[in-house]
Each structure stands twice: as C-alpha cells, then as structure tokens.
N, C-alpha and C positions, 0 to 999 in steps of 0.2 A: 504494500500500500504506500502511496506517495504522501508525504507530509509537506504541506505548503505553508510558509510563513510570509505574511504581508507586513511591511514596515512603512510607517510614515513618521510624522513628528510627534503628535500628541496622542495618537491612538484613540481618537474620538470621532473621526469623520471618514477620511479616505480609506485607511486600512481596514476599519471595521466594516465599511460598505463592501470592499473587495472580498473580505472574508465571508460575509453573509451571502453575497451573490454566488461565490464559488461553492459554498456549502449547499446552496439551493440547487445549483446546476449539476454538481458532481458530488452526490452524497457518498460516493465510494472513496473520496479523499478525506484525509484529516487536514483541517485548516485552522490556523490561528493567526492572530495579528498582534502587533506590538508597536511601540513608539520609541524613537531614540531619545525623546525628552518627555516621555509620558509618566504620569503618576499612577498610583494603584487605585482601581475601583471606580473611575469616572464612567458614567453612562455615555453611550453614543450621543453625538449631537442630535437634538430633537428633530431638526430639519432633515438630517440624513436618515434617521430612523423612520420618519414619515414618508420619505421618498421610497424607501424599501417596502414599507407597509403597503403603500399604494400599489406596488407591484406584486403583492402577495408574498413577500420575502420577510421572514422572521429575523429580528436583530436583537437578541438578548445579549448585550455586550457590557463588559467592564474592562476599562483600560488597564494596560500593564506595560511596564518599561521593557525594552529589549535587554536580554540577558544571555550569557553563555549557555545556560540550560535550554533556552528557546532555540538558539542557533544550533546547538548539538542535536536537538529534536528534529529540526527541519531537514528535509531532503533538498528543497529548493527555497530560496529566499527571493521574494519579489518586492522591490521598493517602489514607492509612489513617484519618486523623482530621482534623477541622476545624482543630485546632491545627497540624498539619503544614502544611496549606494556608496558614494565616495566616503561619506562619514563613517559608515559601518566598516568599509574596507580598511580605513585608517585605524579605527579603534579595535577591530576584531580581524586582523589580517589572516588568521588561520582558517577563516570561513569563506575566503574568496571563491573557492571552487563551487560553492553552493549558489552563486549568482549566475543567471543566464547572461550570455554575452550581450 
C-alpha cells in the first residue's frame, strides 16, 4: 500500500484539502498531511472544509507539524509549492528520495 504525505505551511487549508480529496478518490491509499510551520490540533479552514463538503468530501482534520516520524511513514511526499519542497529538503535532506521530480 502506498502512503502519501501532503505538506504545506500551516496544515489548515491546502494540504488538508489535498489529503481529503485523495482519500475520497483513492480509499486504497493511506494519506496524511502536515505543515512545516503548523501547530497541533487546529481544524481545517472553515472555507476549505465547506468547499469539500459541497463536493461530498469529508474533512475531519486536525493540524500537525511535519516530523521525522511522518517523513519515515510516507512513501511519497507531495508539497503544495516548490518553496515547501526546498525547505523540507534543507531541513530533512535524508528524505529527498521521497519527493517526485
């Protein structure tokens, strides 16, 4: 089974939306999200959750910061911007192989 980790800044909008959409479309995958500057336990942005709800996609989300444990867990790491990818590559260089080109 593939494990996909989406990463953005605060883990309250972009990466939780990507996580919810992929979980909805591919229930055979394990999917999580995190933020490079996220706190613990914040709910998804209400507007993001509403957009997902309007499409029939569940978003039961609590934010979490990016950690070595999450990066170890993931088979693939997808970032919301190139800047996020560069930041993670600098802070966690041993995980570079988990990023798509």
